[in-house]
C-alpha positions as a Python dict, from the first residue, in 0.01 Angstrom:
ca = {
    (1, 'M'): (0, 0, 0),
    (2, 'R'): (118, 78, 354),
    (3, 'S'): (476, 15, 451),
    (4, 'E'): (548, -257, 707),
    (5, 'V'): (637, 14, 958),
    (6, 'D'): (275, 136, 954),
    (7, 'V'): (122, -209, 1003),
    (8, 'T'): (-3, -280, 1355),
    (9, 'A'): (136, -565, 1561),
    (10, 'G'): (-204, -736, 1552),
    (11, 'E'): (-212, -728, 1172),
    (12, 'L'): (138, -871, 1157),
    (13, 'V'): (44, -1157, 1391),
    (14, 'V'): (-262, -1242, 1182),
    (15, 'R'): (-55, -1238, 863),
    (16, 'A'): (222, -1445, 1025),
    (17, 'R'): (-39, -1703, 1132),
    (18, 'E'): (-130, -1732, 767),
    (19, 'G'): (233, -1799, 672),
    (20, 'D'): (331, -1452, 548),
    (21, 'A'): (714, -1447, 567),
    (22, 'S'): (737, -1067, 540),
    (23, 'A'): (508, -1034, 843),
    (24, 'W'): (738, -1266, 1039),
    (25, 'N'): (1041, -1067, 927),
    (26, 'T'): (877, -743, 1036),
    (27, 'L'): (782, -887, 1376),
    (28, 'V'): (1138, -1007, 1426),
    (29, 'A'): (1286, -672, 1321),
    (30, 'R'): (1040, -480, 1539),
    (31, 'Y'): (1073, -680, 1861),
    (32, 'T'): (1420, -838, 1865),
    (33, 'P'): (1592, -523, 1999),
    (34, 'M'): (1346, -518, 2290),
    (35, 'L'): (1408, -887, 2363),
    (36, 'W'): (1784, -832, 2362),
    (37, 'S'): (1740, -540, 2600),
    (38, 'I'): (1538, -754, 2838),
    (39, 'A'): (1788, -1040, 2828),
    (40, 'R'): (2087, -811, 2877),
    (41, 'S'): (1909, -619, 3154),
    (42, 'R'): (1880, -951, 3337),
    (43, 'G'): (2259, -977, 3336),
    (44, 'L'): (2288, -1246, 3070),
    (45, 'D'): (2610, -1261, 2868),
    (46, 'G'): (2594, -1247, 2487),
    (47, 'P'): (2554, -1620, 2406),
    (48, 'T'): (2306, -1678, 2689),
    (49, 'A'): (2106, -1369, 2593),
    (50, 'E'): (2097, -1501, 2237),
    (51, 'D'): (1959, -1833, 2367),
    (52, 'A'): (1686, -1649, 2559),
    (53, 'V'): (1589, -1440, 2255),
    (54, 'Q'): (1583, -1743, 2024),
    (55, 'A'): (1377, -1943, 2275),
    (56, 'T'): (1131, -1653, 2295),
    (57, 'W'): (1083, -1652, 1917),
    (58, 'L'): (1042, -2030, 1923),
    (59, 'R'): (762, -1993, 2181),
    (60, 'L'): (585, -1747, 1950),
    (61, 'V'): (616, -1988, 1656),
    (62, 'Q'): (471, -2265, 1873),
    (63, 'R'): (189, -2056, 2019),
    (64, 'I'): (102, -1791, 1762),
    (65, 'D'): (-233, -1959, 1694),
    (66, 'T'): (-328, -1934, 2062),
    (67, 'L'): (-263, -1561, 2115),
    (68, 'W'): (-594, -1415, 2226),
    (69, 'E'): (-490, -1055, 2178),
    (70, 'P'): (-258, -1035, 1875),
    (71, 'E'): (-222, -659, 1927),
    (72, 'S'): (-46, -730, 2261),
    (73, 'V'): (227, -945, 2106),
    (74, 'G'): (496, -705, 2232),
    (75, 'G'): (396, -750, 2595),
    (76, 'W'): (356, -1125, 2540),
    (77, 'L'): (707, -1148, 2394),
    (78, 'A'): (851, -942, 2680),
    (79, 'T'): (691, -1170, 2939),
    (80, 'V'): (808, -1485, 2763),
    (81, 'C'): (1161, -1344, 2735),
    (82, 'R'): (1171, -1266, 3108),
    (83, 'N'): (1050, -1622, 3177),
    (84, 'E'): (1316, -1766, 2945),
    (85, 'C'): (1584, -1566, 3127),
    (86, 'H'): (1449, -1696, 3456),
    (87, 'A'): (1451, -2054, 3326),
    (88, 'L'): (1811, -2023, 3209),
    (89, 'F'): (1934, -1922, 3553),
    (90, 'G'): (1665, -2035, 3796),
    (91, 'T'): (1645, -1682, 3941),
    (92, 'S'): (1493, -1358, 3825),
    (93, 'F'): (1836, -1212, 3762),
    (94, 'A'): (2145, -1382, 3635),
    (95, 'A'): (2434, -1456, 3864),
    (96, 'P'): (2730, -1230, 3806),
    (97, 'R'): (2965, -1362, 3543),
    (98, 'P'): (3333, -1408, 3629),
    (99, 'R'): (3539, -1119, 3498),
    (100, 'R'): (3776, -1185, 3213),
    (101, 'P'): (4092, -980, 3166),
    (102, 'Q'): (3964, -837, 2837),
    (103, 'D'): (3656, -699, 3019),
    (104, 'D'): (3865, -452, 3220),
    (105, 'V'): (3904, -104, 3081),
    (106, 'D'): (4226, -53, 3277),
    (107, 'P'): (4427, -375, 3241),
    (108, 'A'): (4627, -314, 3560),
    (109, 'P'): (4425, -123, 3822),
    (110, 'G'): (4587, -109, 4162),
    (111, 'P'): (4435, -269, 4474),
    (112, 'E'): (4311, 66, 4606),
    (113, 'S'): (4129, 144, 4280),
    (114, 'R'): (3973, -203, 4271),
    (115, 'S'): (3860, -169, 4631),
    (116, 'I'): (3695, 168, 4566),
    (117, 'D'): (3527, 39, 4250),
    (118, 'R'): (3403, -273, 4429),
    (119, 'D'): (3263, -63, 4714),
    (120, 'R'): (3077, 163, 4469),
    (121, 'L'): (2934, -135, 4283),
    (122, 'E'): (2825, -305, 4604),
    (123, 'R'): (2650, 12, 4721),
    (124, 'L'): (2479, 51, 4383),
    (125, 'A'): (2376, -317, 4375),
    (126, 'A'): (2233, -294, 4728),
    (127, 'A'): (2040, 23, 4640),
    (128, 'L'): (1902, -142, 4325),
    (129, 'R'): (1798, -456, 4515),
    (130, 'A'): (1603, -238, 4760),
    (131, 'M'): (1401, -80, 4476),
    (132, 'P'): (1071, -215, 4343),
    (133, 'E'): (1097, -469, 4059),
    (134, 'R'): (955, -227, 3803),
    (135, 'C'): (1222, 34, 3880),
    (136, 'R'): (1503, -224, 3873),
    (137, 'T'): (1390, -360, 3537),
    (138, 'M'): (1334, -16, 3386),
    (139, 'L'): (1674, 118, 3494),
    (140, 'R'): (1854, -193, 3374),
    (141, 'M'): (1682, -177, 3035),
    (142, 'L'): (1759, 192, 2993),
    (143, 'A'): (2119, 131, 3100),
    (144, 'V'): (2163, -104, 2801),
    (145, 'S'): (2013, 154, 2563),
    (146, 'A'): (1655, 28, 2546),
    (147, 'T'): (1411, 279, 2399),
    (148, 'Y'): (1108, 409, 2584),
    (149, 'T'): (895, 205, 2342),
    (150, 'E'): (1082, -113, 2437),
    (151, 'V'): (1051, -36, 2808),
    (152, 'S'): (683, 40, 2759),
    (153, 'A'): (619, -296, 2593),
    (154, 'A'): (831, -490, 2841),
    (155, 'L'): (664, -339, 3149),
    (156, 'D'): (317, -298, 2997),
    (157, 'L'): (316, 79, 3054),
    (158, 'P'): (201, 367, 2835),
    (159, 'V'): (504, 514, 2655),
    (160, 'G'): (427, 856, 2802),
    (161, 'S'): (464, 728, 3159),
    (162, 'V'): (814, 582, 3110),
    (163, 'G'): (993, 918, 3148),
    (164, 'P'): (818, 1027, 3469),
    (165, 'I'): (854, 680, 3625),
    (166, 'R'): (1222, 675, 3524),
    (167, 'A'): (1273, 1013, 3692),
    (168, 'R'): (1108, 890, 4014),
    (169, 'C'): (1318, 572, 4009),
    (170, 'L'): (1640, 768, 3958),
    (171, 'R'): (1548, 1011, 4241),
    (172, 'R'): (1485, 714, 4468),
    (173, 'L'): (1814, 550, 4365),
    (174, 'R'): (2010, 873, 4420),
    (175, 'G'): (1844, 915, 4760),
    (176, 'S'): (1944, 563, 4859),
    (177, 'L'): (2303, 622, 4748),
    (178, 'D'): (2322, 955, 4935),
    (179, 'E'): (2221, 791, 5264),
}
């Protein structure tokens, strides 16, 4: 018997449709890290990201019988998760959250340090906004430790193209910041 790791996504979907709890558990274990990466890359805080991930799984439960291409469940989940994030905030990216004192690494930075940090962040945010959507999403996902496999599924790209596209996106971002 093959281990659950070797079972394709399509096989897991078919088994889950038939009520196989271990198939559901494997789907959840396989795709939840990707969904969290997508939600966090959209700027959602922990509880809101959890809501988006749970809502995504609920959509799969509701629509698993209607998936035309069970093998593409990863891409389907990624799209639904992005839509759930959008629905939670009404925009494609979450509004910045107010800072809490416990979020600061240095509890008492001086005004000059805060001003420099704010300027750097504003320049980085402006450079990111000027980039294509695919680059923004990829860099945000990788910044929160998403794997190439997760990025591949979320952006519907071959895994082998993630590295070269990442390199181009980073070159473009560095070029924008150097200007």
